[in-house]
C-alpha positions in Angstrom: 142.4 120.7 111.3 142.1 118.8 108.1 138.9 117.9 106.4 139.2 114.2 107.2 139.2 114.8 110.9 136.5 117.5 110.7 134.2 115.2 108.8 134.7 112.5 111.4 133.8 114.9 114.2 130.7 116.1 112.3 129.6 112.4 111.7 129.9 111.7 115.5 127.9 114.8 116.2 125.2 113.7 113.7 125.0 110.3 115.3 124.7 111.8 118.8 121.9 114.2 117.7 120.0 111.4 116.1 120.3 109.3 119.2 118.7 112.1 121.1 115.9 112.2 118.6 115.6 108.4 118.8 115.4 108.5 122.6 112.5 110.9 122.4 110.7 108.5 120.0 111.6 105.5 122.2 110.1 107.2 125.2 106.9 107.9 123.2 106.4 104.4 121.8 107.1 102.8 125.2 105.1 105.0 127.4 102.2 106.0 125.1 102.0 102.9 122.7 103.0 100.1 125.1 106.1 98.8 123.3 108.4 96.9 125.6 112.1 97.7 125.7 113.0 94.2 124.7 110.8 94.3 121.6 112.1 97.8 120.5 115.7 96.7 120.9 115.3 93.4 119.1 113.3 94.9 116.2 115.5 97.9 115.7 118.6 95.8 115.5 117.3 93.2 113.1 115.5 95.6 110.7 118.4 98.2 110.8 120.9 95.4 110.3 119.1 94.1 107.2 118.8 97.6 105.7 122.5 98.3 106.4 123.7 95.0 105.0 121.6 95.4 101.9 123.0 98.9 101.3 126.5 97.6 101.9 126.0 94.8 99.4 124.7 97.2 96.8 127.9 99.1 97.2 130.5 96.4 97.7 128.8 93.2 96.5 130.4 90.0 97.8 133.3 91.8 99.4 131.1 92.6 102.4 131.4 88.9 103.4 135.2 88.9 103.7 135.0 89.3 107.4 133.7 85.7 107.7 136.7 84.3 105.9 138.8 84.9 109.0 137.5 83.1 112.1 139.2 85.5 114.5 137.6 88.5 112.8 134.3 86.6 112.8 134.6 86.1 116.6 135.4 89.8 117.0 132.3 90.6 115.0 130.1 88.4 117.2 131.5 90.0 120.3 130.8 93.5 118.9 127.2 92.5 118.0 126.4 90.9 121.4 128.5 92.9 123.9 128.5 96.1 121.9 125.4 96.7 119.9 122.9 94.7 121.9 124.2 95.1 125.5 124.6 98.8 125.2 121.0 99.4 124.3 119.5 96.7 126.5 121.3 97.7 129.7 120.5 101.4 129.1 116.8 100.6 128.8 116.9 98.5 131.9 118.6 101.3 133.9 115.8 103.6 132.7 113.2 101.2 133.9 114.7 101.3 137.4 115.4 105.0 137.8 114.4 107.0 134.8 116.3 108.4 131.8 118.2 111.0 133.9 120.3 108.8 136.2 120.6 106.1 133.5 122.1 108.7 131.1 124.6 109.9 133.7 125.7 106.3 134.4 126.1 105.5 130.8 128.3 108.5 130.2 130.9 107.0 132.6 131.8 105.2 129.4 134.3 107.9 128.0 136.2 107.8 131.3 136.5 104.0 131.1 137.7 104.3 127.6 140.5 106.7 128.5 141.4 104.5 131.5 141.6 101.3 129.3 143.7 103.0 126.6 146.1 104.4 129.2 146.6 101.0 130.8 147.0 99.0 127.6 149.3 101.5 126.0 151.1 102.4 129.3 150.7 106.1 128.6 149.1 109.0 130.4 145.9 110.4 128.8 146.2 113.8 127.2 145.2 116.8 129.4 142.6 117.9 126.9 141.0 114.5 126.9 140.8 114.4 130.7 139.4 118.0 130.9 136.9 117.2 128.2 135.6 114.0 129.9 135.1 115.9 133.2 133.3 118.7 131.5 131.1 116.4 129.3 130.2 114.2 132.3 129.3 117.1 134.5 127.3 118.8 131.7 125.4 115.6 131.0 124.6 115.2 134.7 123.3 118.7 134.9 121.0 118.3 131.9 119.8 114.8 133.0 119.3 115.5 136.7 118.1 119.2 136.4 119.9 120.2 139.5 118.2 117.5 141.6 121.2 115.7 143.1 119.2 112.9 144.6 121.2 109.6 144.8 118.5 107.7 146.7 117.7 105.7 143.6 121.2 104.4 143.2 120.7 101.0 144.6 122.8 97.9 143.6 120.5 96.9 140.8 120.6 100.3 139.1 124.3 100.6 139.5 124.8 97.2 138.0 122.7 98.0 134.9 124.2 101.5 134.6 127.8 100.4 134.8 127.1 97.6 132.4 125.7 100.2 130.0 128.9 102.3 130.4 131.1 99.2 129.8 129.1 98.4 126.7 129.6 102.0 125.4 133.4 101.3 125.7 133.1 98.0 123.9 131.1 99.2 120.9 133.4 102.3 120.6 136.8 100.5 121.0 136.4 96.9 120.0 135.2 97.2 116.4 137.8 99.9 115.3 140.3 97.4 113.7 137.4 95.7 111.9 136.0 99.0 110.7 139.4 100.0 109.3 139.9 96.6 107.6 136.5 95.9 106.2 134.7 99.3 106.1 131.9 100.7 108.4 128.7 99.5 106.8 129.4 95.7 106.6 130.6 95.6 110.2 127.8 97.7 111.6 125.2 95.9 109.6 126.3 92.4 110.5 126.9 93.5 114.1 123.3 94.7 114.3 122.0 91.4 112.8 124.0 89.4 115.3 122.9 91.5 118.2 119.3 91.4 117.1 119.3 87.6 116.7 120.8 87.3 120.2 118.2 89.6 121.6 115.3 87.5 120.1 116.8 84.3 121.6 117.6 85.7 125.0 114.7 88.1 125.7 112.0 86.5 123.6 110.1 89.8 123.1 106.4 90.0 122.4 104.4 92.6 120.4 101.3 91.9 122.5 99.5 95.0 123.7 101.2 97.5 121.4 98.8 100.2 120.2 99.4 100.7 116.5 98.4 103.9 114.7 100.0 106.5 112.4 102.1 108.0 115.3 103.3 104.6 116.4 104.5 103.7 112.9 106.2 107.2 112.6 107.9 106.8 116.0 109.0 103.2 115.4 110.4 103.8 111.9 112.2 107.0 113.1 113.9 104.8 115.7 114.9 102.3 113.0 116.1 104.7 110.2 117.4 107.8 112.0 118.1 106.4 115.5 119.8 103.2 114.4 120.8 102.9 110.7 122.0 106.5 110.2 123.2 107.2 113.7 125.3 104.1 114.3 126.9 104.2 110.9 127.7 107.9 111.3 129.1 107.5 114.8 131.3 104.5 114.1 132.6 106.0 110.8 133.4 109.1 112.8 135.2 107.0 115.5 137.2 105.3 112.7 138.4 108.7 111.6 139.1 110.5 114.9 139.5 107.7 117.5 137.6 106.2 120.3 138.3 108.8 123.0 137.3 111.8 120.9 134.3 109.9 119.6 133.0 108.9 123.1 133.4 112.4 124.4 131.6 114.0 121.4 128.7 111.6 121.8 127.8 113.6 124.9 126.0 115.9 122.4 123.2 113.4 122.7 121.6 114.9 125.8 121.8 118.4 124.2 119.8 117.2 121.2 117.3 115.4 123.4 116.7 118.5 125.5 116.4 120.8 122.5 114.1 118.4 120.6 111.9 117.9 123.6 111.6 121.7 123.9 110.8 122.2 120.2 108.5 119.2 119.6 107.1 118.3 123.0 106.9 121.7 124.6 109.1 120.8 127.5 110.5 123.6 129.6 114.0 124.8 128.6 115.7 125.4 131.9 118.8 127.2 133.2 120.2 123.7 134.0 119.9 122.8 130.3 121.8 126.0 129.3 124.6 125.4 131.9 125.0 121.7 130.9 125.0 122.5 127.2 127.6 125.2 127.6 129.9 122.8 129.3 129.5 120.1 126.7 129.9 122.6 123.8 133.2 123.8 125.4 134.5 120.2 125.2 134.0 120.3 121.4 136.2 123.3 121.0 138.8 121.8 123.4 138.9 118.6 121.3 139.0 120.4 118.0 141.9 122.6 119.3 143.8 119.5 120.6 143.3 117.6 117.4 144.5 120.5 115.3 147.6 120.9 117.5 148.4 117.2 117.3 148.1 117.3 113.5 150.3 120.4 113.2 153.0 118.7 115.3 152.9 115.6 113.1 
């Protein structure tokens, strides 16, 4: 496997690990410091968007605004910001509110399967065997970690399924839809403007309030960890990785997120590390080797 693809896979893994860390911080500020999901989502998108755009401007100056010279690309950017960036996070948080992070995570990770299905239909080709096997292993591994062997589907009512499937669809959108823009204009400008658009939309639609938030040193630490590590670094790393290795591989590798969340909760919060965590992690890690082998084989053939 060449260094370009390997770097892409490592960037996706980094993004997924940081999402796991961000999830732990998000749980803390929501449950312990009374931040609403609407406020967290809106603030993280706007602030992270500003930081990313400023960094992109420092590197590329006026060239970062080229996307707005083409109205079709501008429309694609708006779709990415609203239906990708914002909807992915908001629907996930809503699913958590109805049934907890476990089932919400499982429903969100239907996304890779939807991506493979979409690509197969649009390109009129069958998916690669390695991709199908990897999706199945990653989905089962995620379910095992998230549900801890408690296969209770009583919480799967219509409302939860709606939010959960919308979350999965949003994963597909923000993984697939911006790829042409990323290749044409670069990662940072598209991610940064996408965040700003999604954040502005969030403020208009949800009208979040900071009333009732308990501010102290731990609150600021958790909040800025979500902004910097869980949004700026993670989304830029993940989408740059997708630009390099493709949407299917990227979406499957993102299943590293529940591994990082379980390990970090064990290290930092003292949560129990169970046999279910080990089994689920093993299945997900196996998918990494399968994808690496498949990518290497495809490169050697070409």
